[in-house]
C-alpha positions as CSV (number, residue, x, y, z in Angstrom):
1,X,-25.0,14.6,-5.9
2,X,-25.2,10.9,-6.6
3,X,-26.1,10.1,-10.2
4,X,-28.6,7.3,-10.5
5,X,-28.2,4.8,-13.3
6,X,-30.0,5.6,-16.6
7,X,-32.0,2.4,-16.1
8,X,-33.2,3.5,-12.7
9,X,-34.1,6.9,-14.1
10,X,-36.0,5.5,-17.0
11,X,-38.0,3.3,-14.6
12,X,-39.6,6.5,-13.3
13,X,-40.2,7.8,-16.8
14,X,-42.1,4.8,-18.0
15,X,-45.4,5.8,-19.6
16,X,-44.5,9.4,-20.1
17,X,-46.0,11.0,-23.3
18,X,-43.3,12.2,-25.7
19,X,-42.5,14.7,-26.9
20,X,-42.3,16.5,-23.6
21,X,-40.1,19.1,-21.9
22,X,-37.9,18.9,-18.8
23,X,-40.7,20.0,-16.4
24,X,-43.0,17.3,-17.8
25,X,-40.3,14.7,-17.2
26,X,-39.7,15.9,-13.6
27,X,-43.4,16.0,-12.8
28,X,-44.0,12.5,-14.2
29,X,-41.0,11.1,-12.3
30,X,-42.3,12.8,-9.1
31,X,-45.7,11.3,-9.7
32,X,-44.1,7.9,-10.0
33,X,-42.3,8.2,-6.7
34,X,-38.8,9.0,-7.9
35,X,-36.3,9.7,-5.2
36,X,-34.4,13.0,-4.7
37,X,-31.3,11.9,-6.7
38,X,-33.4,11.1,-9.8
39,X,-35.4,14.3,-9.5
40,X,-32.3,16.5,-9.1
41,X,-30.6,14.9,-12.1
42,X,-33.7,15.4,-14.2
43,X,-33.9,19.0,-13.1
44,X,-30.3,19.5,-14.2
45,X,-30.8,18.4,-17.9
46,X,-31.4,21.2,-20.4
47,X,-34.9,22.6,-20.7
48,X,-35.9,21.6,-24.2
49,X,-38.3,19.2,-25.9
50,X,-37.3,15.5,-25.7
51,X,-38.7,13.2,-28.4
52,X,-38.2,10.0,-26.6
53,X,-36.4,8.1,-23.8
54,X,-33.1,7.8,-25.8
55,X,-32.9,11.6,-26.0
56,X,-33.4,11.9,-22.2
57,X,-30.8,9.1,-21.6
58,X,-28.3,10.9,-23.8
59,X,-28.7,14.2,-21.8
60,X,-28.8,12.4,-18.5
61,X,-25.4,10.6,-19.3
62,X,-23.8,14.0,-20.0
63,X,-24.6,15.4,-16.5
């Protein structure tokens, strides 16, 4: 699985309402037209509440 850059991933999360959970992030990215690599990587982060884009980026960089 190719890992998109955090900047590319955040492009698809622009405008998301935080705090939110993994499913909210995946749905928002899907609604914004994210490609399969971005969606798969978002689906692989832990299912918890994220309080902002930095928290998402931190988990994203671990995967």
